[in-house]
C-alpha positions in Angstrom: 0.0 0.0 0.0 1.5 3.3 -1.0 1.0 6.6 0.9 -1.9 7.6 -1.3 -3.8 4.5 -0.1 -3.0 4.9 3.6 -6.2 4.9 5.5 -7.0 8.0 7.4 -6.7 7.7 11.2 -10.1 7.2 12.9 -11.2 10.4 14.7 -12.5 9.7 18.2 -15.9 10.9 19.2 -16.1 14.3 20.7 -16.2 14.6 24.5 -18.0 17.6 25.8 -17.9 18.4 29.6 -18.2 21.3 31.9 -20.8 23.9 32.7 -20.7 27.3 31.0 -22.9 30.3 31.7 -23.8 32.2 28.6 -26.3 34.7 27.2 -28.4 34.4 24.1 -28.2 37.6 22.0 -31.3 39.6 20.9 -31.7 37.4 17.8 -31.6 34.2 19.9 -28.1 33.1 18.9 -25.9 31.1 21.2 -22.1 31.8 21.0 -20.6 28.4 21.4 -17.5 28.6 23.6 -14.2 28.5 21.6 -13.0 25.4 23.5 -15.8 23.3 21.8 -15.7 24.8 18.3 -12.8 22.7 16.9 -14.5 19.5 17.9 -17.8 20.6 16.4 -16.1 21.4 13.1 -14.1 18.2 13.2 -17.2 16.1 14.0 -19.8 17.5 11.6 -18.3 20.6 10.0 -20.1 22.8 12.5 -23.5 21.3 11.7 -25.6 20.7 14.8 -29.0 19.3 15.7 -31.0 21.0 18.5 -34.0 19.3 19.9 -36.3 19.3 23.0 -35.7 17.1 26.0 -38.5 15.9 28.3 -36.7 17.8 31.2 -37.5 21.1 29.5 -33.9 21.7 28.3 -32.6 21.5 24.8 -30.2 18.8 23.5 -27.5 19.8 21.1 -25.7 17.2 19.1 -23.1 17.3 16.3 -25.2 16.2 13.3 -23.3 12.9 12.7 -23.8 11.9 16.3 -27.5 12.7 16.2 -28.3 10.7 13.0 -27.9 7.2 14.4 -29.9 8.2 17.5 -32.8 9.4 15.3 -32.6 6.2 13.2 -32.9 4.0 16.3 -35.7 6.1 17.7 -37.7 6.0 14.4 -37.2 2.3 14.0 -39.2 1.7 17.2 -42.8 0.9 17.0 -45.1 3.9 16.8 -48.0 1.7 18.0 -46.8 2.2 21.6 -48.1 5.7 22.6 -45.1 6.4 24.9 -42.7 5.7 22.1 -44.8 7.8 19.7 -44.8 10.7 22.2 -41.0 10.6 22.5 -40.7 10.4 18.7 -42.9 13.5 18.3 -40.9 15.4 20.9 -37.4 14.5 19.9 -37.8 14.3 16.1 -40.6 16.8 15.8 -38.6 19.6 17.5 -35.3 18.6 15.9 -33.7 21.6 14.1 -30.7 21.5 11.8 -28.4 24.4 12.6 -25.0 25.5 11.4 -22.4 27.5 13.3 -21.9 30.8 11.6 -18.5 32.4 11.0 -18.4 33.8 14.6 -19.2 30.4 16.1 -22.8 31.2 16.9 -25.8 28.9 16.5 -29.4 30.2 16.1 -31.8 28.7 18.6 -35.2 28.5 16.9 -38.0 30.4 18.5 -40.1 27.2 19.1 -37.1 25.7 20.9 -36.5 28.8 23.0 -40.2 28.8 24.0 -40.2 25.1 24.8 -37.1 25.4 27.1 -38.2 28.8 28.5 -34.9 30.3 27.3 -34.8 34.0 27.6 -31.4 35.6 27.9 -29.2 33.9 30.6 -28.6 30.2 29.7 -26.3 27.4 30.8 -24.5 25.0 28.4 -23.7 21.7 30.0 -21.4 19.1 28.3 -22.8 15.6 28.5 -20.1 13.6 26.7 -21.2 13.4 23.1 -23.7 16.2 23.3 -24.8 19.3 25.2 -27.8 20.3 27.2 -28.9 23.9 27.0 -30.8 25.2 30.1 -32.5 28.4 31.2 -30.2 29.6 34.0 -33.0 29.5 36.6 -34.2 26.0 35.7 -30.6 24.8 35.8 -30.1 26.1 39.3 -33.4 24.4 40.4 -32.1 21.1 38.8 -28.8 21.4 40.7 -30.6 22.2 44.0 -32.6 19.0 43.5 -29.6 16.9 42.6 -27.7 18.1 45.7 -30.6 17.0 47.9 -30.4 13.4 46.6 -29.6 10.8 49.2 -28.3 7.2 48.8 -31.9 6.0 49.1 -33.0 8.2 46.1 -30.5 6.6 43.7 -31.5 3.8 41.3 -30.3 0.3 42.1 -28.0 0.3 39.0 -25.8 2.7 40.9 -25.3 0.3 43.9 -21.6 -0.2 44.3 -20.7 2.7 42.0 -18.1 5.1 43.5 -16.1 8.1 42.3 
């Protein structure tokens, strides 16, 4: 095999983590922090999918990461009303977005309304995707998480330690 036939190295999936407080501008654009932009361009050329989450936040995926999730979801039987409701929510609200030259992404008005996003927001890395929260709702979620006790945790976490 000559150099022109050398396979390209496999690019690992992006890993997004951390909590960043941001503000939407007056047009509803989110300025994606610079530390995430390279990975978003590498894993999808800056193309994103934003959708609603049942927790009243938004999910933001690099488009190539979202596509297999949508395929799996839509392959499930829509005869189960719970599955159909989830399909309606996740796929129905899904919006294809591209980062502009300044690294901003427009959050559609319907998604801003769904997640109650006004001005102050919180971007939360969740491994292969982000959650976008209204700042007040995020603070309420964290207050609730802090109050969790061992008895509140699901059995699958028994024996799990940090």
